[in-house]
C-alpha distance (Angstrom), angle and dihedral (degrees) to the residues before:
residue distance angle dihedral
M1 . . .
S2 3.84 . .
D3 3.78 121.8 .
A4 3.83 88.4 -114.3
A5 3.84 91.5 49.7
S6 3.77 92.5 45.8
S7 3.79 93.2 48.8
A8 3.81 91.5 49.8
S9 3.83 91.3 50.7
R10 3.79 89.1 58.2
V11 3.72 93.9 54.6
P12 3.93 106.3 108.0
W13 3.77 111.5 -111.1
R14 3.79 93.9 -118.2
E15 3.85 87.4 61.4
R16 3.83 91.5 47.7
V17 3.75 100.5 45.4
R18 3.86 125.4 24.4
F19 3.73 133.4 161.1
D20 3.81 113.0 -154.2
R21 3.75 139.6 117.9
H22 3.77 93.5 -78.0
E23 3.79 93.1 52.4
L24 3.81 89.4 46.0
A25 3.84 91.1 52.4
G26 3.85 91.6 46.3
A27 3.79 90.2 50.3
F28 3.79 90.0 78.9
G29 3.84 97.1 48.5
D30 3.76 92.4 105.6
I31 3.77 104.0 32.6
G32 3.81 92.2 98.8
T33 3.76 89.8 64.2
D34 3.72 101.7 38.5
L35 3.86 105.6 41.5
P36 3.79 99.5 59.2
L37 3.77 94.4 45.0
I38 3.91 92.7 48.4
V39 3.80 92.8 46.3
G40 3.86 91.3 44.2
M41 3.84 90.1 54.0
I42 3.79 94.7 45.8
V43 3.91 89.5 54.4
A44 3.86 97.5 43.0
A45 3.84 98.8 42.1
G46 3.73 98.0 33.6
L47 3.82 92.5 -121.0
D48 3.81 125.2 176.1
S49 3.73 104.6 -101.2
A50 3.68 96.7 -157.3
S51 3.87 91.8 56.6
V52 3.81 94.2 42.7
F53 3.86 92.3 51.5
L54 3.86 94.7 41.5
V55 3.83 97.5 48.3
F56 3.80 90.8 42.3
G57 3.71 91.5 52.8
A58 3.84 94.4 46.4
L59 3.78 90.1 50.0
Q60 3.92 88.6 54.7
I61 3.75 89.4 51.7
L62 3.76 96.6 47.8
S63 3.93 89.6 47.8
G64 3.86 91.8 51.3
L65 3.86 90.9 49.1
Y66 3.76 95.8 44.4
Y67 3.83 100.8 45.2
G68 3.92 99.5 28.6
L69 3.78 85.6 -142.4
P70 3.86 135.4 97.5
M71 3.92 87.6 -93.7
P72 3.77 102.9 146.9
M73 3.70 129.6 -172.2
Q74 3.88 115.9 -123.2
P75 3.86 133.8 -167.6
L76 3.90 110.2 -95.0
K77 3.81 99.8 -99.4
A78 3.73 99.9 -152.5
M79 3.81 92.4 48.3
A80 3.85 91.2 47.2
V81 3.84 91.1 54.0
I82 3.81 94.2 48.1
V83 3.76 91.9 46.4
I84 3.78 93.8 47.8
A85 3.77 91.8 44.8
Q86 3.86 95.8 45.5
Q87 3.80 100.8 30.4
L88 3.79 91.9 -132.0
S89 3.82 121.6 -170.2
P90 3.85 122.2 -93.5
G91 3.85 87.2 -114.9
V92 3.86 94.8 56.4
L93 3.80 88.6 47.8
A94 3.86 89.7 51.0
G95 3.77 90.4 45.7
G96 3.76 92.6 51.4
G97 3.78 89.8 50.6
V98 3.81 93.9 52.2
A99 3.99 89.0 45.9
I100 3.77 95.2 54.3
G101 3.74 91.7 41.7
V102 3.76 90.2 58.7
M103 3.79 92.7 43.0
M104 3.86 92.2 52.3
L105 3.83 92.2 47.3
L106 3.79 89.1 51.1
L107 3.86 91.8 51.1
A108 3.83 92.0 44.6
W109 3.86 96.5 49.6
S110 3.82 96.2 39.9
G111 3.73 91.4 58.2
A112 3.82 93.9 -115.9
L113 3.80 94.7 124.4
E114 3.78 91.2 56.0
G115 3.73 89.8 50.2
L116 3.85 90.6 54.0
V117 3.80 90.7 50.9
R118 3.86 91.6 52.5
A119 3.79 91.6 47.7
I120 3.83 101.8 44.7
P121 3.85 113.8 75.9
R122 3.74 121.3 -130.7
C123 3.83 92.9 -117.9
V124 3.91 86.4 60.9
V125 3.86 91.9 50.4
R126 3.84 88.3 49.3
G127 3.89 86.8 54.1
V128 3.86 92.0 50.5
Q129 3.87 86.1 52.3
L130 3.74 90.2 48.6
G131 3.82 94.3 49.3
L132 3.83 91.1 49.2
G133 3.83 90.5 50.0
L134 3.79 90.3 49.5
K135 3.77 92.4 50.9
L136 3.85 91.2 47.8
A137 3.77 91.1 48.8
A138 3.85 92.8 49.4
L139 3.73 88.7 50.1
A140 3.80 94.3 48.9
L141 3.83 94.3 47.6
G142 3.78 97.6 33.3
D143 3.81 99.4 46.2
Y144 3.68 121.0 3.0
V145 3.99 102.5 45.7
P146 3.81 93.8 42.0
R147 3.87 94.6 53.7
G148 3.74 90.9 89.0
G149 3.82 96.5 47.9
S150 3.83 116.7 -140.5
W151 3.81 86.3 -13.4
G152 3.82 90.5 54.7
W153 3.80 92.1 50.3
A154 3.94 90.8 48.0
V155 3.77 91.4 49.6
G156 3.82 91.1 46.6
A157 3.85 91.0 53.0
A158 3.72 95.3 44.6
G159 3.88 90.2 48.9
F160 3.79 93.9 48.5
A161 3.79 90.4 49.6
V162 3.82 90.2 50.2
L163 3.80 91.1 51.9
L164 3.73 93.0 48.6
L165 3.70 96.7 45.5
L166 3.96 93.4 49.0
R167 3.78 96.3 35.0
G168 3.79 109.1 134.5
N169 3.79 92.0 11.1
R170 3.86 105.1 141.1
R171 3.84 95.0 -167.9
V172 3.87 98.9 49.7
P173 3.92 111.5 30.4
P174 3.86 106.0 -147.8
G175 3.88 93.4 -145.8
L176 3.83 90.6 57.3
V177 3.77 91.6 50.1
L178 3.79 91.8 49.4
I179 3.82 97.0 45.0
G180 3.82 91.6 42.5
A181 3.78 94.4 50.4
G182 3.75 90.4 49.3
A183 3.75 94.6 47.4
L184 3.83 93.0 50.2
W185 3.74 90.7 48.9
A186 3.71 94.5 50.4
L187 3.95 91.9 46.1
A188 3.85 89.0 52.2
V189 3.79 97.5 42.9
D190 3.76 117.9 13.0
V191 3.80 108.4 29.7
D192 3.97 118.8 88.1
H193 3.75 96.6 -143.1
G194 3.88 91.2 -164.2
V195 3.73 92.7 58.7
L196 3.79 90.2 45.6
V197 3.82 94.0 53.8
E198 3.89 93.9 42.4
G199 3.84 91.8 53.9
M200 3.81 94.3 52.0
G201 3.82 116.4 115.4
V202 3.81 140.1 123.6
A203 3.92 115.7 -90.2
L204 3.78 129.6 175.3
P205 3.81 129.8 -163.3
S206 3.67 120.4 -102.7
F207 3.82 132.7 -142.0
Q208 3.89 106.6 -95.7
P209 3.89 112.6 167.0
P210 3.76 117.8 -176.1
T211 3.82 120.6 -122.7
W212 3.78 122.0 -112.4
G213 3.84 89.0 -106.7
E214 3.78 90.6 52.8
I215 3.80 92.1 49.1
V216 3.84 89.3 52.3
T217 3.84 92.3 47.7
G218 3.81 90.4 44.6
F219 3.80 90.6 51.0
L220 3.81 91.2 53.0
L221 3.73 100.4 38.3
L222 3.82 102.6 34.5
A223 3.83 112.9 10.3
I224 3.73 101.5 54.1
P225 3.91 94.0 48.0
Q226 3.75 88.9 47.1
L227 3.78 100.4 48.8
P228 3.82 100.4 76.8
L229 3.84 91.0 52.6
S230 3.69 91.1 48.1
L231 3.72 95.8 50.9
S232 3.84 93.6 48.6
N233 3.78 101.8 37.0
S234 3.72 109.3 17.8
V235 3.81 96.9 45.3
I236 3.83 115.3 13.7
A237 3.71 99.4 35.2
T238 3.77 92.2 39.3
R239 3.81 91.0 55.1
Q240 3.86 89.0 50.5
T241 3.79 92.1 47.0
V242 3.88 89.8 52.7
A243 3.85 88.6 51.0
D244 3.87 89.8 46.8
L245 3.80 96.3 50.3
F246 3.85 102.2 25.8
P247 3.76 106.1 26.4
A248 3.90 92.3 169.8
R249 3.78 92.1 55.5
V250 3.93 104.1 51.0
F251 3.83 114.1 160.7
S252 3.79 128.3 -158.0
V253 3.78 120.1 -109.0
R254 3.78 86.9 -123.2
R255 3.89 90.3 62.2
I256 3.83 90.0 47.0
G257 3.68 94.2 47.9
T258 3.76 91.4 45.6
T259 3.88 94.0 57.2
Y260 3.78 88.8 42.7
G261 3.90 90.2 53.9
V262 3.80 96.7 44.1
A263 3.85 92.9 47.8
N264 3.72 89.2 56.7
L265 3.78 95.1 48.9
V266 3.79 87.5 55.8
A267 3.69 111.1 33.5
P268 3.91 98.8 58.8
L269 3.76 91.8 50.6
L270 3.86 88.7 60.3
G271 3.78 97.3 46.4
G272 3.88 94.3 -95.0
V273 3.76 126.4 135.5
P274 3.89 121.0 -107.1
V275 3.71 110.7 -92.9
C276 3.91 142.5 -174.3
H277 3.83 140.9 -174.8
G278 3.83 113.3 -98.8
C279 3.67 136.8 -165.2
G280 3.98 90.0 -137.0
G281 3.80 90.7 57.9
L282 3.84 93.6 48.2
A283 3.86 90.7 48.6
G284 3.71 92.0 46.0
H285 3.82 96.3 54.5
Y286 3.82 88.1 43.6
A287 3.78 93.4 49.0
F288 3.84 90.5 56.6
G289 3.73 95.3 49.4
A290 3.86 109.5 -84.6
R291 3.73 119.0 140.3
T292 3.81 103.0 160.6
G293 3.78 140.1 39.2
G294 3.72 91.1 -92.5
S295 3.83 91.6 87.5
V296 3.85 90.8 56.0
I297 3.76 92.3 46.2
I298 3.83 89.2 51.7
Y299 3.86 89.6 46.3
G300 3.70 92.9 51.5
G301 3.77 91.1 46.9
L302 3.87 89.0 58.8
F303 3.72 92.5 55.3
A304 3.83 92.6 44.5
V305 3.78 90.7 52.8
L306 3.75 91.2 48.2
G307 3.72 91.3 49.9
L308 3.74 97.1 43.2
L309 3.79 101.1 45.0
F310 3.84 108.6 18.3
S311 3.74 106.8 38.2
G312 3.78 89.8 115.4
S313 3.84 90.0 58.1
L314 3.69 102.3 29.2
D315 3.79 96.8 134.7
E316 3.79 87.5 56.5
A317 3.70 97.0 44.4
I318 3.84 97.2 53.9
K319 3.82 90.1 55.0
V320 3.80 82.6 81.1
F321 3.81 85.1 79.9
P322 3.95 105.2 59.3
M323 3.77 114.3 -150.1
P324 3.83 96.2 -123.3
V325 3.66 89.3 55.7
L326 3.68 93.1 50.0
G327 3.69 90.0 49.0
V328 3.84 90.8 59.2
V329 3.80 89.1 49.9
L330 3.82 87.6 50.9
L331 3.85 91.8 47.7
F332 3.85 91.4 55.4
E333 3.83 92.4 47.2
A334 3.79 86.9 52.7
L335 3.74 94.4 49.1
T336 3.80 92.6 49.7
L337 3.75 89.5 56.5
M338 3.75 96.9 44.2
L339 3.78 93.7 52.4
F340 3.83 90.3 63.5
V341 3.74 88.9 77.2
E342 3.81 89.0 70.5
D343 3.78 93.8 89.1
T344 3.88 92.4 60.3
A345 3.74 86.9 69.1
R346 3.84 90.1 63.2
E347 3.89 89.5 51.2
G348 3.77 91.0 60.3
R349 3.83 140.2 -81.7
E350 3.88 93.2 -79.4
S351 3.74 92.8 57.0
L352 3.73 91.5 47.9
G353 3.80 89.9 49.9
I354 3.83 93.5 52.0
A355 3.83 90.8 49.2
L356 3.76 91.8 49.4
L357 3.80 90.2 46.2
V358 3.85 92.8 48.6
G359 3.86 90.3 47.0
A360 3.89 91.3 52.0
I361 3.89 92.1 48.9
A362 3.85 92.1 43.7
C363 3.79 91.4 53.1
W364 3.87 103.5 39.9
V365 3.88 109.4 21.5
P366 3.81 122.1 82.8
Q367 3.86 106.9 -102.2
G368 3.69 84.0 6.6
F369 3.80 98.9 163.8
V370 3.74 94.2 61.3
V371 3.77 93.8 36.5
G372 3.93 90.0 49.6
M373 3.87 90.9 49.9
I374 3.84 91.8 51.7
V375 3.82 95.7 44.7
G376 3.76 92.9 43.8
T377 3.77 97.2 46.2
L378 3.87 89.7 48.3
L379 3.83 90.4 48.8
D380 3.83 91.6 50.1
L381 3.81 90.5 49.7
L382 3.69 91.4 52.4
R383 3.77 90.8 48.6
R384 3.79 93.3 51.5
R385 3.88 93.4 47.2
K386 3.82 89.3 48.6
A387 3.82 91.4 51.1
S388 3.90 94.5 45.5
G389 3.78 92.8 43.6
C-alpha cells in the first residue's frame, strides 16, 4: 500500500464522509459543467437517459466513498463535444470509453503518469488550471447566464452577489441559498408538474457492450482527441488541486489514473457516458463548502434519483436547475481554479509568465492543453538551463 493510500485509510470515517448543510451546498458545485454535457449527449446520440443518469450517479457515490474527498466524476469533455457535434452512435461512444479506459490503465500501471508528473513543472500545471478556469468562465458568461436574456443577467448578478456576501459563512452556505432559490423559482414558474408526474416510473440500466468495431472507431474518433486533455486536466492538474486544497491527503497519479480507467471499463457497458476526474469539479465542490466525500455522494444520489424515477420526464425535471443559476455556479468554479496561479508570482516573474502563457494557449489554441504543456515545459527547461549556465 502506498504512503498516500495508507494515510488516507487512517483518516477517521467522520472526516472522510459527512452529511451536513455544507456538504449539501458543495454537492452542487459541479452541476453547471456536468448537466448540460450529459443532456447534450443523450439527445445527440440517442442514449437511454435512465442508464446514463443512474450509472453517472453510482460512479459519484463510489468516488466519494473511495477517496473520502469531494472528488467527483465528470463527463469526458472532448468526447462530449465530438459526440454532440457529429451525433455519433451509442456504440461508438461506449467503444471510445472502453478504449480510453484501457489506455489510462496502461499509462498508470506502466509508470508513465509518474514520469509526466516529474517532468512537468508546477508553473505549467498552474497554467493548465488557469486555462480551464478561463474556458469555464467564458462558457458561463457567454452561454449559460445569457440564456435568460436580461432576466438571466439579473439572476446571474444577484446570484454572484449572494455568493460573495455569504462566502465563508458556516451557518448559511451560499451555494445552498443560490441553488435552493433557483429550484424554488423553477418549480413555481417553469416546471410543468403534470408532465413531471406522468413521466415518473422506475427504470434500470441494461448491459450494452460495444462491438470490437465500435471500440476501434471510438478509439480513433474519441479516445485519441480526449487523451491530451485527460492527462493534463483529469490526472496531473487534479492531483495538484488535491495537494492545494487537502495537503494532508495527496494521492498518486497512479491511483487517480486507475480509478479513471476502471470507471471507463464499467460505465460504457451499462449504458453510461465515459467519465474522468477533474480539477474543475473538485474546485467547484470545495468552493461551495464541501470538505469530504459526502458532497459527491449526495450529488450522485441526485443523478441516481433522476435516472431511476424521472427518466420519462427528464427534460422537465432538469428545468429545476435554471441555466443562469448554473452559470453562476460554473463561474465560481472557474474563479477557484484561476486563483491557484497566484503562487507562481512568488516564484518569480518568469514562472508567472510561463503560467499565463500556458493558460492562454490552453484556453484559445486547438488541443491547447497538450500544446500548452509542451510549450511551457520547454520554456521552463530553457529557463533553468540559462540560469545554471
